[in-house]
N, C-alpha and C positions, 0 to 999 in steps of 0.2 A: 609510633602508634601507642596511644594510651591503652594499657591492658584492659581497662573496663570496656573499651569500645570494640575489642576483638570479637566478642560473641555476636554483636549485631552485624558487623562487617562480614564475618564468615557465614552467618546464616543467610544474609542477603545474597552473597555470591552463590551459595548452594541453591537457594530457591529461585533466584532470578537470573543467574548466570552472567552477571556484569559487575563492574566496579560501582561502589556506592559513594554518595556524598554523606558525610557523617555530621550529626548534630547532637549537641548535649544541652539539656536545660535542667537547672538545679531545683531541688526543693528548698524550703526555707524554714527558719525558726525565728519567731519574733521575740526580741530581747525584752522589750517593754512597749507599752502602748496597745492595750488589748481592748477590743470592742470600741475603739475610737475611730476606726476608718470610716464606718458608715455614719458617723456623726461629724464628718468633714474635719477630723482632727489630725493628730500626729501619730505615726508609728515608727518603729525602729528595728526592722528585721535584718537578718543576715541570710544570704544564700549559703547553702551548706554543700559539703562534698558528698551528697547523695543526690542522684540525678536520674532523669529519664533520657535514654539514648535512642536516637533514630539513625538507621542506615536507609538512604532513600535514593531513588533514581527516577528520571522522568519517563513518562509513557507518551506514545503518539496518539492515544485516544483520550476520552474524557472519563476514564475509570480510575478509581483509587483502590489499590489492593493493599491491605494491612495484615501483617502477621505480628501477633503478640507472643513473645517468648515466655513472658511470665504467666500468661493465661493459656498458653498452648492452643491458640485459636487463630483462625484466618477469616477475614471478611472482605467483601468488595462492595463498592457503591459507585454510582454515577454522579459526577459533578452537576449534572443537569436534573437530578431527582434525589435530593438528600433528605432522608427521613431518619428518625431515631431508631436505634436498634435495641429492643428490650432484652434480647438474648445475649448480646455482647456489648454491655453498656460502656466498657472501656473505650470502644470505638467512637462513642458519641462526642468525646472531647475533640477528636480529629474532624468529625463531621461538622460540629458546631463552628470550628475555626474556618473550615471551607465555606460555610454559609456566610459568615460575617465578612470574610475577605471578598467574596463575590458581591455581596450587598454594597460593600464600600467601593466597588468599581474595579477591582483587581481581576485581571484575566488569568485564570489558573490553568495549568497543565495537569493531566492525569499523573499519577504517581504510584510507584511501588515502594513499600516501606516495611522495614522490620523494626519493632519497638521492644525495648527491654529497659528495665530500670531497677534501682535499689532504694527508691524512696518508699518507705513502708506505707501501704494503703490503709486509710482509715485512722491514721495516728495523729493527724493534725500537722503534718509536715508538708502539706500542699503538693501531693503527687498529682492532683488534678491540674493545678496551674502549670506544673512542669510538663505535663502531657500537652496542654494547650500551647504553651510557648514553644515547645519543641516542634509541634505540628505547624505552627505559624512560620517558624524559620525553615522548616522542611519545604513548605509550599513556596516560600520566597526563593529557596535555592533551586528548586526544579523549574520554577516559572520565570526566573530572571527578574524578580521583584526586589525592591528595597522599601521596607516600611520603617518609618521613624520609630526608634525603640519605645518612646512613651506612647505613641499611637498604637504600636503593637500590643503593649500591655492593656490598653483600653479595649482593643478589639478582642483580645483573649478573654478579658473580663465579660465583655458583651456575649461572647459565645457561652460562657458558663451561666450567666444570668438568663439569657433568652432561649438558648437551645437546650443546654443541660438542665436548666431550671433551678439552679442554686443561686440565691440572691446575695452573693459575696461582694465584699468591697474590692478596692483596687490593689490592696497591698500585695497579695500573693503573686499575681501576674507581674506586677511592677518589679519586685525584687528578683524574681526568676529571670527577667529580661535584663535588668540594669544593675545587678549586683556587682560589687567591686571586691576583688580579692583582698583579704585581710581587714575588711571594713564592714560595718553595718551602714545602712542607709537611713537617714532621717528623712521621712517622706511626709510632705504636707498633702493630705488627702483632698484638700480643696483646690489648691493651685497646681498640684502635681510637681511643684519644685522639690528638689531633693539635694542632699549633701552626704557625701561619704565621710564617715568618722571612724578612725581606728579603734579597735576593740582590745586595748590592753597589750597588744604585741605578743611576744613569746612568753610573757610572764603568766598569762592566764589562758584557760581553755573554755570553750562553750561546750557543755555536756548536756545531752538530751536523754531523758529517761522516759520510756514508754510504759504506761500503766498496763498495756495490753487489754484495756477496757474499750470496747467499741462504743462510739459516742451515739447511743440510740436516741437520746432526747434532743439532739442538737437542733434539728430543723424546726420543730415546733417551738422550742424554748428560745431559739435565736430570733425567730419572728416576733415572739412576745416581747423580747428585750428591745428590739427595734421599735416596736409600737409604743412601748413605755417611754423611750427617748423622745419620740415624736410628740407624745402627749406632754412631756415636760416642757418642750419648746413652746407648744401651743399655749400652755398655761403661763409661761414666763414672758411671752412676747408683749402682752399689755403692760407689764411692769418694766421690761427691758426692751424698749422699741429698737428695732434694727437688728436684733439677733435672728440668725437664720438656722442655726444648729447649736447643739450644746457646746461645740468648739468655741462659740462666741461668749460663753458665760465663764466668769472667773470664779474660783472657789469662794471668794468673799461675797460676790453677788449672789451666789446660790445660797450661802448661809443667811444672807440678809433677807432673802425671799423664800426661805424654807417653808414657811407657813402656807404658802400658796399651793403647795404640792401635797397630794396624798402620800402617806408614809412610804409605800412601796415605790411610787414614782420618784420620790425624793432620793431613796437609796440608789436607784438605777442611775439617776442623773448625777448624784454625788460621785459614783465610781467614774463615770466618763469625764466629768469636769476635773477631778483630782488626778485621773490617769493622764490626761493631756499635760497637766502641770508636771507630773512625775517624769513623763517622757522628755520634756524639754529640759528639766533640771538634770536628768540623767545624762543626756547628751552633753550638756555643759560640763558635768563632772568628768566625763571621758575626755573631752577636749583638753582639760587641764591635768589629765592623767590620774584622776582620783577614782580608782576602780572600787575602793571600799565604799565611797558614797553611792556609786552606781549600784552596788550590791544591796545596800540598805533600801534603795528605792525599788529594786526588784522584790524584796521582801514585803514592802508596803503594798506593792501592786497585787501580790497574791492575796494578802489579807482583804483588800478591797474587792477583788474578784470573788472571794469566798463569802464575804459577809454582806457587801452592798449589792453586788451584781448577781450573786448566788448561782454561779456557773461552775463551781468546783465540784468535787465529789470526794468520798472517803479516800479513794486510792490516790488521787492527786495530792490531797493533804498529807497522806502518809509519806509519799515520796519527798515532799517539801520538808517535812519534819525530819526524815531520815537524812536529807542533805544537810540540814542545819546542825546535825550532831557530828559532822565530819570537820575536823580542823582544816582550814584552808578554803572552805566554801565561802565565797563573798556574798552570794545572794542566790535565791531560788524561787521560782514561781511556776504556776501553770502557764501554758502557752497555747494559743489557739482558741477555738470556740468554747471548749470546756466539756464537762460531763464525761470525762475520759480523755484519751489522747495522752499528751506528753507534758512533762515539766522541762524547764530549761534552767540550768544552773551555771553561774560564773565561778570557776574553780581555779585556784592557783595551780600552775602546771605541776609542781612537785607533789600535789595532793590528789591528782587525778586517779592514780591506781587505787589508792585507799578509798576514794569516793566510789569508784565502780564496784569494788568488792563489798564495802559496808552497806551502801544503799541497796544493792541487790539482795544481800543477806537479810537486812531488816525488813524489806518489803515482802520478800518471799515468806518469812516467818509470820508476818501479819496477815497475808492474803492467800498464801498457797500458790501464788503466781510468780513466775520469774520475769522481772522486767527486762526489756531490751534497753541497753545503755549505749549511746553513740557519742563518742568524742568527736566533735565536729570542728572543721576548719572553715572559717569564712571564705567562701569561694567566689569566683567570678560569675557573672550572669551568663545567660545562654549564648552559644556561639556555633557557627558553622565551621567545621574543622577540616573541610576538604575530604579527599578520598583516602 
């Protein structure tokens, strides 16, 4: 028994008096390829060793009983009448998954579930996707279903888009379901093809630093960025027949037709087009073992997100600057939607302790806030672990 799973298993036994089926679903951090997923481009996330854990068991009726250890709350709902819960919004991720599974024709059983996790909420490490993928595997386990993993990611994304109401791309659910231990996944967000690529082995670590800034502007600004990308495509289509998304535009083509776009639209498009290029070049660098080249591309990604896409903030920039001051840091960038949340840094293993101490000290001196710093191991995707 993994120690992390003991709490949900013991809580389930106490509350429901039976043995549980155990499920884990990880959060994620994206190494490079930011704001490219909804432009049908490329992303390169890793599943991390922070996860949402479920202990579940089937019921003989059509009700679902959920207990959240983190929120110290309990809710119930019927599979025949699923509405959103404004008072316990954490439960909407499970409700949404139940809705989309049933709409897809899957016959669900009622379920008792205890949920607990250590993916920080609101930090950009995809606690929501971990909740959704965990719920989907839980319903599979109690209902005797098998959903193809890529299909599972699409259904979980649909739950977030249509039920929860967040217009996310496919990356978060995809990596939570299909992550490979020790590897990042290069995901083509158009074809949904993917490839596992090692991330430097034991010589490097992925280190996440949380600004502790809640991302208040994300929803409205995210939608504005999406609209600007769509506008860029519409303006470029007469000049580049056949393009469907910014993923289809090369950096050279964008530069050649820059005059066709308003200044702000050009900056937004330039980030996406160059970020897809950086993502593919970065993966090629890791395939040949060149972690230094990958780190430089991470740095370029942050500059582009800060200057062209304008989704960084003072605190994210401070963490990146503090990271660059530590010897042994290969690269550092903001990760996630922006306006707060986290940075991700690729750090040589022998520099990690110094990184954690010095970055925290520098950031706290500048902001008065102490950042959370997580040294992450690339983890496997979600799984049912039995009882």
